[in-house]
All heavy atoms as an XYZ file, in Angstrom:
638
protein
N      30.628     22.515     -5.650
C      31.121     22.576     -4.296
C      31.954     21.358     -4.037
O      31.515     20.230     -4.277
C      29.881     22.625     -3.343
C      30.281     22.714     -1.946
S      28.711     22.987     -0.994
C      29.300     22.626      0.589
N      33.153     21.526     -3.570
C      34.044     20.393     -3.349
C      34.376     20.201     -1.902
O      35.108     19.300     -1.565
C      35.356     20.602     -4.168
O      35.946     21.794     -3.748
C      35.046     20.621     -5.627
N      33.870     21.029     -1.007
C      34.185     20.878      0.400
C      33.470     19.619      0.990
O      32.362     19.300      0.601
C      33.682     22.095      1.198
C      34.463     23.348      0.846
O      35.582     23.212      0.323
O      33.916     24.434      1.089
N      34.152     18.940      1.886
C      33.578     17.791      2.561
C      33.062     18.261      3.892
O      33.707     19.014      4.581
C      34.669     16.686      2.736
O      35.180     16.349      1.456
C      34.080     15.461      3.419
N      31.876     17.770      4.272
C      31.301     18.131      5.532
C      31.632     17.024      6.544
O      31.173     15.910      6.387
C      29.769     18.316      5.405
C      29.476     19.476      4.494
C      29.139     18.490      6.760
C      28.016     19.685      4.194
N      32.465     17.371      7.529
C      32.805     16.414      8.568
C      32.008     16.748      9.789
O      32.042     17.868     10.292
C      34.322     16.486      8.899
C      35.178     16.083      7.742
N      35.342     14.773      7.376
C      35.912     16.822      6.891
C      36.194     14.739      6.354
N      36.532     15.991      6.003
N      31.235     15.815     10.319
C      30.479     15.991     11.517
C      30.390     14.661     12.249
O      30.361     13.618     11.638
C      29.106     16.519     11.171
N      30.324     14.746     13.569
C      30.309     13.541     14.379
C      28.863     13.092     14.687
O      28.654     11.966     15.176
C      31.085     13.752     15.691
C      32.556     13.990     15.413
N      33.395     13.022     14.955
C      33.290     15.117     15.502
C      34.573     13.510     14.770
N      34.569     14.789     15.108
N      27.865     13.939     14.510
C      26.463     13.560     14.765
C      25.669     13.989     13.548
O      26.023     14.834     12.784
C      25.932     14.234     16.017
O      25.842     15.641     15.809
C      26.791     13.942     17.257
N      24.477     13.331     13.430
C      23.573     13.691     12.322
C      23.097     15.106     12.474
O      22.940     15.826     11.460
C      22.400     12.718     12.346
N      22.867     15.570     13.692
C      22.383     16.941     13.898
C      23.426     17.971     13.439
O      23.113     18.934     12.823
C      22.049     17.159     15.392
N      24.692     17.703     13.771
C      25.746     18.604     13.349
C      25.908     18.578     11.825
O      26.120     19.610     11.181
C      27.070     18.242     14.029
C      27.071     18.511     15.500
C      28.385     19.155     15.884
C      28.396     19.359     17.382
N      28.123     20.710     17.781
N      25.764     17.412     11.240
C      25.831     17.294      9.763
C      24.708     18.082      9.130
O      24.912     18.799      8.177
C      25.773     15.827      9.301
N      23.476     18.006      9.669
C      22.358     18.742      9.157
C      22.589     20.229      9.292
O      22.271     21.004      8.337
C      21.075     18.355      9.900
N      23.144     20.677     10.405
C      23.472     22.083     10.554
C      24.462     22.568      9.519
O      24.324     23.639      8.938
C      24.017     22.363     11.965
C      23.001     22.258     13.039
O      21.769     22.341     12.722
O      23.363     22.070     14.225
N      25.500     21.782      9.297
C      26.540     22.184      8.296
C      25.934     22.220      6.901
O      26.268     23.105      6.095
C      27.702     21.196      8.338
C      28.525     21.131      9.606
C      29.438     22.354      9.778
N      30.263     22.626      8.619
C      31.407     22.079      8.304
N      31.908     21.177      9.119
N      32.057     22.445      7.200
N      25.063     21.266      6.567
C      24.421     21.248      5.269
C      23.559     22.464      5.089
O      23.554     23.120      4.019
C      23.622     19.938      5.068
C      24.607     18.749      4.945
C      22.746     20.030      3.826
C      23.960     17.409      5.042
N      22.742     22.839      6.116
C      21.905     24.038      6.026
C      22.762     25.276      5.826
O      22.432     26.143      5.065
C      21.064     24.184      7.289
C      19.790     23.343      7.241
C      18.858     23.704      8.354
N      19.268     23.198      9.658
C      19.044     21.961     10.093
N      18.433     21.087      9.318
N      19.495     21.602     11.261
N      23.921     25.349      6.502
C      24.824     26.497      6.332
C      25.327     26.564      4.903
O      25.402     27.626      4.280
C      26.053     26.335      7.281
C      25.761     26.596      8.701
C      27.009     26.292      9.553
O      28.124     26.216      9.011
O      26.847     26.086     10.761
N      25.668     25.405      4.340
C      26.246     25.384      2.983
C      25.222     25.730      1.913
O      25.497     26.365      0.930
C      26.873     24.011      2.717
N      23.993     25.275      2.127
C      22.978     25.425      1.089
C      22.173     26.721      1.186
O      21.596     27.171      0.219
C      21.983     24.235      1.121
C      22.584     22.894      0.815
C      21.583     21.774      0.970
C      23.212     22.847     -0.568
N      22.109     27.293      2.348
C      21.357     28.513      2.493
C      19.869     28.218      2.576
O      19.436     27.117      2.875
N      19.041     29.226      2.281
C      17.604     29.095      2.431
C      16.828     28.819      1.133
O      15.642     28.726      1.136
C      17.030     30.340      3.098
O      17.235     31.479      2.233
N      17.559     28.680      0.053
C      16.909     28.503     -1.271
C      16.412     27.094     -1.457
O      16.703     26.174     -0.662
N      15.657     26.868     -2.521
C      15.200     25.537     -2.814
C      16.356     24.623     -3.212
O      17.333     25.087     -3.787
C      14.243     25.721     -4.034
C      14.611     27.024     -4.581
C      15.219     27.849     -3.487
N      16.252     23.331     -2.865
C      17.305     22.383     -3.098
C      16.719     21.121     -3.733
O      15.656     20.634     -3.269
C      18.009     22.015     -1.775
C      19.093     20.936     -2.003
C      18.618     23.256     -1.142
N      17.402     20.594     -4.724
C      17.017     19.288     -5.269
C      18.069     18.277     -4.927
O      19.266     18.542     -5.092
C      16.876     19.361     -6.829
O      15.874     20.324     -7.141
C      16.533     18.030     -7.386
N      17.659     17.128     -4.430
C      18.602     16.085     -4.041
C      18.344     14.840     -4.841
O      17.337     14.154     -4.679
C      18.436     15.762     -2.516
C      19.425     14.665     -2.107
C      18.640     16.998     -1.706
N      19.241     14.520     -5.793
C      19.067     13.243     -6.516
C      19.388     12.088     -5.568
O      20.394     12.134     -4.843
C      20.070     13.351     -7.665
C      21.101     14.367     -7.210
C      20.388     15.247     -6.219
N      18.572     11.070     -5.609
C      18.729      9.955     -4.720
C      18.622      8.648     -5.507
O      18.191      8.627     -6.633
C      17.668      9.969     -3.623
O      16.386      9.754     -4.247
C      17.672     11.216     -2.820
N      18.915      7.552     -4.838
C      18.764      6.212     -5.415
C      17.357      5.716     -5.210
O      16.499      6.363     -4.551
N      17.086      4.562     -5.707
C      15.736      4.008     -5.667
C      15.305      3.645     -4.250
O      14.136      3.708     -3.958
C      15.661      2.744     -6.554
N      16.240      3.302     -3.388
C      15.820      2.860     -2.051
C      15.174      3.889     -1.212
O      14.357      3.612     -0.343
N      15.475      5.149     -1.431
C      14.890      6.229     -0.607
C      13.392      6.374     -0.870
O      12.632      6.715      0.022
C      15.656      7.540     -0.741
C      15.347      8.439      0.422
C      15.305      8.242     -2.021
C      16.461      9.358      0.814
N      12.942      6.088     -2.058
C      11.530      6.260     -2.384
C      10.694      5.237     -1.643
O       9.619      5.553     -1.121
C      11.295      6.179     -3.871
O      11.751      4.912     -4.365
N      11.136      3.991     -1.520
C      10.361      2.986     -0.805
C      10.333      3.291      0.660
O       9.296      3.013      1.328
C      10.923      1.587     -1.063
O      12.300      1.552     -0.709
C      10.739      1.145     -2.512
N      11.398      3.821      1.246
C      11.347      4.218      2.648
C      10.367      5.366      2.866
O       9.876      5.582      3.970
C      12.713      4.692      3.121
C      13.684      3.489      3.266
O      13.201      2.327      3.260
O      14.909      3.740      3.384
N      10.075      6.138      1.821
C       9.130      7.223      1.935
C       7.690      6.788      1.700
O       6.781      7.593      1.744
C       9.486      8.282      0.877
O      10.773      8.766      1.057
N       7.477      5.532      1.393
C       6.111      5.036      1.188
C       5.673      4.861     -0.280
O       4.549      4.451     -0.538
N       6.553      5.190     -1.185
C       6.224      4.975     -2.586
C       6.375      3.519     -2.903
O       7.362      2.882     -2.547
C       7.143      5.819     -3.492
C       6.965      7.310     -3.228
C       6.899      5.549     -4.986
C       7.951      8.246     -3.890
N       5.371      2.886     -3.538
C       5.411      1.424     -3.722
C       6.614      0.987     -4.558
O       7.037      1.654     -5.479
C       4.099      1.130     -4.495
C       3.251      2.316     -4.293
C       4.155      3.495     -4.038
N       7.112     -0.178     -4.200
C       8.260     -0.783     -4.921
C       7.657     -1.620     -6.071
O       6.833     -2.487     -5.883
C       8.978     -1.726     -3.954
C      10.148     -2.426     -4.617
O      10.395     -2.203     -5.805
O      10.822     -3.196     -3.903
N       8.043     -1.288     -7.272
C       7.504     -1.954     -8.443
C       8.372     -3.097     -8.973
O       8.099     -3.701     -9.959
C       7.282     -0.965     -9.580
C       6.229      0.089     -9.200
N       4.886     -0.171     -9.167
C       6.401      1.334     -8.799
C       4.250      0.916     -8.806
N       5.109      1.837     -8.528
N       9.507     -3.385     -8.247
C      10.396     -4.443     -8.711
C      10.749     -5.479     -7.651
O      11.349     -6.461     -7.960
C      11.693     -3.802     -9.247
C      11.495     -3.043    -10.490
C      12.821     -2.491    -10.980
N      12.542     -1.134    -11.371
C      13.396     -0.127    -11.307
N      14.583     -0.307    -10.840
N      13.065      1.051    -11.737
N      10.406     -5.213     -6.396
C      10.805     -6.073     -5.328
C       9.964     -7.354     -5.236
O       8.980     -7.538     -5.988
N      10.296     -8.171     -4.284
C       9.551     -9.479     -4.133
C       8.086     -9.297     -3.762
O       7.314    -10.192     -4.040
C      10.350    -10.197     -3.054
C      11.118     -9.165     -2.306
C      11.342     -8.022     -3.265
N       7.707     -8.191     -3.128
C       6.329     -8.004     -2.706
C       5.539     -7.183     -3.760
O       4.389     -6.827     -3.516
C       6.262     -7.280     -1.382
C       6.859     -8.114     -0.249
O       6.767     -9.357     -0.374
O       7.426     -7.506      0.687
N       6.113     -6.844     -4.886
C       5.458     -6.070     -5.897
C       4.473     -6.931     -6.675
O       4.584     -8.135     -6.739
C       6.447     -5.414     -6.854
O       7.139     -6.414     -7.571
N       3.502     -6.281     -7.282
C       2.542     -7.001     -8.084
C       3.208     -7.458     -9.366
O       4.091     -6.783     -9.889
C       1.321     -6.109     -8.444
O       1.810     -4.940     -9.070
C       0.530     -5.718     -7.218
N       2.807     -8.612     -9.871
C       3.416     -9.125    -11.141
C       3.180     -8.156    -12.279
O       2.083     -7.562    -12.390
C       2.732    -10.464    -11.370
C       2.054    -10.791    -10.094
C       1.833     -9.538     -9.338
N       4.166     -8.000    -13.128
C       4.026     -7.106    -14.257
C       4.386     -7.865    -15.539
O       5.227     -8.742    -15.517
C       4.964     -5.891    -14.136
C       4.684     -5.042    -12.977
C       5.590     -3.835    -12.889
N       6.909     -4.085    -13.389
C       7.636     -3.184    -14.108
N       7.144     -2.003    -14.359
N       8.850     -3.485    -14.539
N       3.756     -7.470    -16.591
C       4.142     -8.005    -17.926
C       4.331     -6.813    -18.829
O       3.408     -6.347    -19.510
C       2.992     -8.890    -18.445
C       2.867    -10.184    -17.653
C       1.829    -11.092    -18.179
N       1.509    -10.793    -19.544
C       0.674    -11.467    -20.309
N       0.021    -12.441    -19.796
N       0.459    -11.144    -21.565
N       5.576     -6.270    -18.866
C       5.816     -5.123    -19.690
C       5.579     -5.434    -21.135
O       5.777     -6.544    -21.604
C       7.282     -4.771    -19.450
C       7.780     -5.741    -18.435
C       6.746     -6.725    -18.150
N       5.167     -4.427    -21.880
C       4.909     -4.543    -23.310
C       6.241     -4.668    -24.024
O       7.163     -3.903    -23.805
C       4.144     -3.337    -23.823
C       3.749     -3.474    -25.292
S       2.869     -2.010    -25.896
C       1.521     -1.878    -24.836
N       6.355     -5.649    -24.916
C       7.570     -5.778    -25.698
C       7.557     -4.860    -26.861
O       6.514     -4.348    -27.298
C       7.732     -7.223    -26.208
O       6.676     -7.529    -27.125
C       7.708     -8.260    -25.073
N       8.717     -4.628    -27.424
C       8.855     -3.780    -28.614
C       8.018     -4.353    -29.784
O       7.342     -3.619    -30.484
C      10.315     -3.648    -28.993
C      10.508     -2.892    -30.311
C      10.415     -1.518    -30.334
C      10.804     -3.593    -31.484
C      10.571     -0.826    -31.522
C      10.992     -2.869    -32.666
C      10.871     -1.508    -32.698
O      11.009     -0.822    -33.863
N       8.086     -5.656    -29.954
C       7.349     -6.318    -31.025
C       5.829     -6.052    -30.894
O       5.191     -5.785    -31.909
C       7.657     -7.794    -31.036
C       9.049     -8.140    -31.466
C      10.061     -8.035    -30.328
O       9.686     -7.761    -29.181
N      11.320     -8.169    -30.671
N       5.292     -6.158    -29.720
C       3.887     -5.931    -29.512
C       3.565     -4.438    -29.769
O       2.583     -4.101    -30.398
C       3.458     -6.328    -28.097
C       2.033     -5.862    -27.775
C       3.566     -7.832    -27.912
N       4.442     -3.554    -29.265
C       4.206     -2.082    -29.422
C       4.144     -1.714    -30.906
O       3.231     -1.029    -31.311
C       5.316     -1.342    -28.706
C       5.137      0.155    -28.794
C       4.262      0.795    -27.945
C       5.879      0.915    -29.699
C       4.105      2.171    -28.019
C       5.700      2.283    -29.742
C       4.827      2.904    -28.924
N       5.070     -2.142    -31.691
C       5.093     -1.710    -33.130
C       4.133     -2.561    -33.949
O       3.771     -2.120    -35.067
C       6.540     -1.773    -33.729
C       7.425     -0.806    -32.989
C       7.076     -3.180    -33.733
N       3.700     -3.679    -33.456
C       2.886     -4.571    -34.253
C       1.394     -4.382    -34.152
O       0.616     -4.969    -34.946
N       0.930     -3.577    -33.211
C      -0.530     -3.458    -33.023
C      -0.874     -2.050    -32.567
O      -0.476     -1.612    -31.487
C      -0.962     -4.485    -32.004
C      -2.458     -4.669    -31.901
O      -3.202     -3.669    -32.122
O      -2.919     -5.758    -31.618
N      -1.665     -1.366    -33.335
C      -2.075      0.013    -33.003
C      -2.875      0.087    -31.726
O      -2.789      1.074    -30.958
C      -2.886      0.626    -34.164
N      -3.676     -0.943    -31.427
C      -4.454     -0.952    -30.163
C      -3.544     -0.951    -28.953
O      -3.824     -0.297    -27.977
C      -5.401     -2.173    -30.160
N      -2.473     -1.704    -29.000
C      -1.509     -1.698    -27.912
C      -0.836     -0.368    -27.741
O      -0.570      0.103    -26.650
C      -0.474     -2.833    -28.064
C      -0.990     -4.216    -27.689
C      -1.329     -5.109    -28.661
C      -1.189     -4.544    -26.370
C      -1.841     -6.372    -28.298
C      -1.643     -5.792    -26.008
C      -1.981     -6.709    -26.987
N      -0.510      0.252    -28.875
C       0.083      1.595    -28.794
C      -0.854      2.580    -28.167
O      -0.470      3.396    -27.311
C       0.536      2.071    -30.196
C       1.769      1.372    -30.714
C       2.361      2.056    -31.902
N       1.480      2.071    -33.065
C       1.308      1.067    -33.926
N       1.993     -0.047    -33.782
N       0.517      1.180    -34.941
N      -2.135      2.551    -28.534
C      -3.113      3.459    -27.932
C      -3.195      3.201    -26.420
O      -3.260      4.114    -25.605
C      -4.485      3.287    -28.587
C      -4.608      3.996    -29.892
C      -6.065      4.047    -30.388
N      -6.678      2.726    -30.556
C      -6.507      2.025    -31.687
N      -5.804      2.442    -32.651
N      -7.071      0.844    -31.756
N      -3.230      1.921    -26.087
C      -3.286      1.570    -24.628
C      -2.036      2.079    -23.887
O      -2.145      2.650    -22.803
C      -3.402      0.073    -24.457
C      -3.278     -0.384    -23.041
N      -4.302     -0.213    -22.124
C      -2.264     -0.968    -22.363
C      -3.907     -0.678    -20.945
N      -2.674     -1.124    -21.072
N      -0.875      1.891    -24.481
C       0.366      2.348    -23.837
C       0.363      3.844    -23.660
O       0.609      4.316    -22.553
C       1.601      1.959    -24.745
C       2.859      2.571    -24.270
C       3.565      1.974    -23.199
C       3.360      3.766    -24.796
C       4.742      2.514    -22.738
C       4.534      4.317    -24.329
C       5.210      3.702    -23.291
O       6.376      4.250    -22.806
N       0.070      4.645    -24.689
C       0.102      6.083    -24.542
C      -1.021      6.578    -23.633
O      -0.846      7.529    -22.898
C       0.016      6.756    -25.891
C       1.277      6.530    -26.665
C       1.433      5.860    -27.838
C       2.622      6.946    -26.322
N       2.738      5.845    -28.235
C       3.494      6.507    -27.325
C       3.142      7.687    -25.256
C       4.870      6.771    -27.297
C       4.529      7.948    -25.235
C       5.313      7.485    -26.253
N      -2.170      5.906    -23.649
C      -3.232      6.282    -22.783
C      -2.953      6.026    -21.308
O      -3.235      6.857    -20.454
N      -2.325      4.919    -21.023
C      -2.035      4.600    -19.621
C      -0.816      5.343    -19.112
O      -0.675      5.522    -17.908
C      -1.826      3.081    -19.465
O      -0.704      2.632    -20.213
N       0.112      5.700    -19.992
C       1.304      6.413    -19.501
C       0.990      7.820    -19.072
O       1.791      8.422    -18.356
C       2.368      6.407    -20.609
O       1.977      7.201    -21.700
N      -0.127      8.395    -19.458
C      -0.487      9.752    -19.001
C      -1.388      9.714    -17.801
O      -1.745     10.751    -17.256
C      -1.157     10.495    -20.160
O      -2.372      9.859    -20.497
N      -1.802      8.539    -17.364
C      -2.643      8.423    -16.149
C      -1.810      8.672    -14.935
O      -0.633      8.328    -14.878
C      -3.267      7.015    -16.081
N      -2.392      9.280    -13.871
C      -1.627      9.523    -12.675
C      -1.270      8.239    -11.935
O      -2.001      7.261    -11.995
C      -2.549     10.407    -11.809
C      -3.902     10.163    -12.332
C      -3.769      9.760    -13.810
N      -0.142      8.285    -11.229
C       0.240      7.141    -10.415
C      -0.704      7.068     -9.253
O      -1.179      8.089     -8.768
C       1.668      7.314     -9.931
C       2.669      7.161    -11.045
C       3.135      8.167    -11.850
C       3.260      5.958    -11.484
N       4.004      7.668    -12.766
C       4.142      6.343    -12.553
C       3.222      4.638    -11.095
C       4.878      5.363    -13.256
C       4.015      3.708    -11.774
C       4.836      4.097    -12.787
N      -0.974      5.867     -8.722
C      -1.938      5.745     -7.599
C      -1.481      6.489     -6.329
O      -2.316      6.847     -5.505
C      -2.049      4.267     -7.373
C      -0.999      3.640     -8.129
C      -0.477      4.567     -9.186
N      -0.206      6.723     -6.158
C       0.289      7.338     -4.917
C       0.418      8.854     -5.059
O       0.674      9.544     -4.099
C       1.634      6.786     -4.483
C       2.665      6.668     -5.549
C       2.958      5.535     -6.283
C       3.542      7.682     -6.061
N       3.932      5.820     -7.206
C       4.278      7.114     -7.076
C       3.686      9.026     -5.759
C       5.245      7.832     -7.788
C       4.663      9.741     -6.471
C       5.417      9.162     -7.484
N       0.172      9.422     -6.241
C       0.270     10.873     -6.379
C      -0.823     11.594     -5.585
O      -1.954     11.118     -5.495
C       0.101     11.278     -7.836
C       1.376     11.033     -8.672
C       1.256     11.509    -10.084
O       0.146     11.468    -10.657
O       2.260     11.955    -10.634
N      -0.457     12.662     -4.971
C      -1.433     13.475     -4.260
C      -1.584     13.085     -2.801
O      -2.426     13.634     -2.128
N      -0.785     12.116     -2.319
C      -0.915     11.728     -0.884
C      -0.094     12.621      0.017
O      -0.143     12.473      1.197
C      -0.454     10.279     -0.715
C      -1.391      9.294     -1.298
C      -1.163      7.905     -0.801
N       0.255      7.508     -0.856
C       0.709      6.314     -0.675
N      -0.124      5.344     -0.426
N       1.982      6.056     -0.778
N       0.676     13.543     -0.514
C       1.524     14.364      0.351
C       0.798     15.563      0.783
O       0.305     16.374      0.284
C       2.857     14.709     -0.358
C       3.636     13.507     -0.513
C       4.329     12.817      0.420
C       3.843     12.770     -1.767
N       4.922     11.711     -0.104
C       4.659     11.680     -1.457
C       3.447     12.938     -3.050
C       5.053     10.753     -2.406
C       3.824     12.028     -4.000
C       4.623     10.947     -3.633
């Protein structure tokens, strides 16, 4: 779709978008900022908890760290299920 939606108010813009998209499901790719406005915790900002990411050297050098990595990566995020 290459048409530009020109509207003078947010309500008119929303109406035009609904007209263009119809009633089907829609996926909207967004930037990182929209997730924090939605209540998803910021993992990189100044108020985030300190992190110590695993380095490549640690990952390939120790089987225990690899087990920990793969085990924790399949755990649910703490904010999942709040919607």
